[in-house]
C-alpha positions in Angstrom: 0.0 0.0 0.1 2.8 2.6 0.9 4.3 1.8 -2.5 1.0 2.6 -4.4 0.7 6.0 -2.5 4.3 6.9 -3.3 3.7 6.1 -7.0 0.4 8.2 -6.9 2.1 11.1 -5.2 5.0 11.1 -7.7 2.4 11.0 -10.6 0.5 14.1 -9.2 3.7 16.0 -8.5 4.8 15.3 -12.1 1.5 16.1 -13.7 0.6 19.3 -11.8 3.2 21.5 -13.4 2.1 20.2 -16.9 -1.5 20.9 -16.3 -0.8 24.4 -14.9 2.0 24.9 -17.5 4.6 25.6 -14.7 7.4 23.8 -16.6 9.7 26.7 -17.0 11.4 28.8 -14.4 9.8 32.0 -15.9 6.2 30.5 -15.6 6.9 29.3 -12.1 8.1 32.7 -11.0 4.9 34.3 -12.5 2.8 31.8 -10.9 4.3 32.5 -7.4 4.0 36.2 -7.8 0.3 35.7 -8.9 -0.2 33.5 -5.8 1.6 36.0 -3.5 -0.6 38.8 -4.9 -3.8 36.8 -4.3 -2.9 35.9 -0.7 -2.1 39.5 0.0 -5.3 40.7 -1.6 -7.5 38.1 0.2 -5.8 39.0 3.5 -6.6 42.7 3.0 -10.1 42.0 2.1 -10.6 39.9 5.3 -9.1 42.6 7.5 -11.3 45.3 5.8 -14.4 43.2 6.3 -13.6 42.6 9.9 -13.0 46.4 10.6 -16.0 47.4 8.7 -18.2 45.0 10.6 -16.9 46.3 13.9 -17.5 49.9 12.8 -21.0 49.1 11.7 -21.7 47.3 15.0 -20.4 50.3 17.0 -22.5 52.8 14.9 -25.7 50.5 15.3 -25.0 50.4 19.1 -24.6 54.2 19.3 -27.8 54.8 17.3 -29.8 52.4 19.6 -28.5 54.3 22.7 -29.6 57.6 21.0 -33.1 56.2 20.2 -33.3 54.8 23.7 -32.5 58.2 25.2 -35.0 59.8 23.0 -37.8 57.2 23.9 -36.9 57.8 27.6 -37.5 61.5 27.2 -40.7 61.0 25.4 -41.9 58.5 28.1 -41.0 61.1 30.8 -43.0 63.8 29.0 -45.9 61.5 28.4 -45.8 60.5 32.1 -46.3 64.2 33.1 -42.6 65.1 33.8 -42.1 68.4 32.0 -39.4 68.4 29.3 -37.4 71.1 31.1 -37.4 69.0 34.4 -36.2 65.9 32.3 -33.6 67.8 30.7 -32.3 69.3 33.9 -32.2 65.9 35.5 -30.2 64.6 32.7 -27.8 67.4 32.8 -27.2 67.0 36.6 -26.7 63.2 36.0 -24.1 64.0 33.3 -22.3 66.6 35.6 -22.3 64.0 38.4 -20.8 61.4 36.1 -18.1 63.8 35.0 -17.2 65.0 38.5 -17.4 61.9 40.7 -16.1 64.0 43.7 -19.6 65.5 44.2 -22.0 63.2 45.9 -25.0 65.0 44.7 -25.9 68.2 42.8 -29.4 69.9 43.6 -31.1 72.7 41.8 -33.7 74.8 43.9 -36.4 76.9 42.4 -37.9 80.1 44.1 -40.6 78.1 45.9 -37.9 75.8 47.5 -38.7 72.8 45.2 -35.6 70.8 44.6 -34.3 68.5 41.8 -33.3 66.0 44.5 -35.3 62.6 44.7 -35.7 62.9 48.5 -35.6 65.5 51.3 -32.3 67.0 52.1 -30.8 69.6 54.3 -30.4 73.1 52.6 -27.8 75.4 53.9 -28.7 78.8 52.4 -28.4 82.3 53.7 -31.7 83.8 54.8 -31.7 86.3 51.9 -31.2 83.7 49.2 -34.6 84.4 47.6 -33.8 88.1 47.2 -30.4 87.4 45.7 -32.1 85.0 43.1 -34.7 87.7 42.4 -31.8 90.0 41.6 -30.3 87.5 39.2 -27.3 86.7 41.5 -25.9 83.2 41.8 -26.6 81.6 45.1 -24.4 78.9 46.2 -24.9 77.1 49.5 -22.1 75.7 51.8 -21.3 71.9 51.0 -22.7 69.4 53.4 
């Protein structure tokens, strides 16, 4: 059996150059150059495909996040939360994410209503309403 396999291998090795016409050195060099070009082109095509797929996946994820945020805003508006209140809440959340040293940021209106979820201690000066009415910035002590 090994003798037959060896004979078959020799026959294939001898016949391939004749079929592909790689009998001369010149044609072998041209064939190898063509093969090298094809391998390089296929490799570049594969890399391009992988990068494009990753870029599209990232773009789709980004768009889904945008649509999700828009839908959340619309739900808040439909639930009775005013758009300005929703935007203020999102702004304060983004500021808190950028400045992790602050435990909580609160905005207070003239009636004393806050943007906080729960009751908190307010450390304002007694004349804070007059200062706000005069378009002055009022900042309380940190607590």
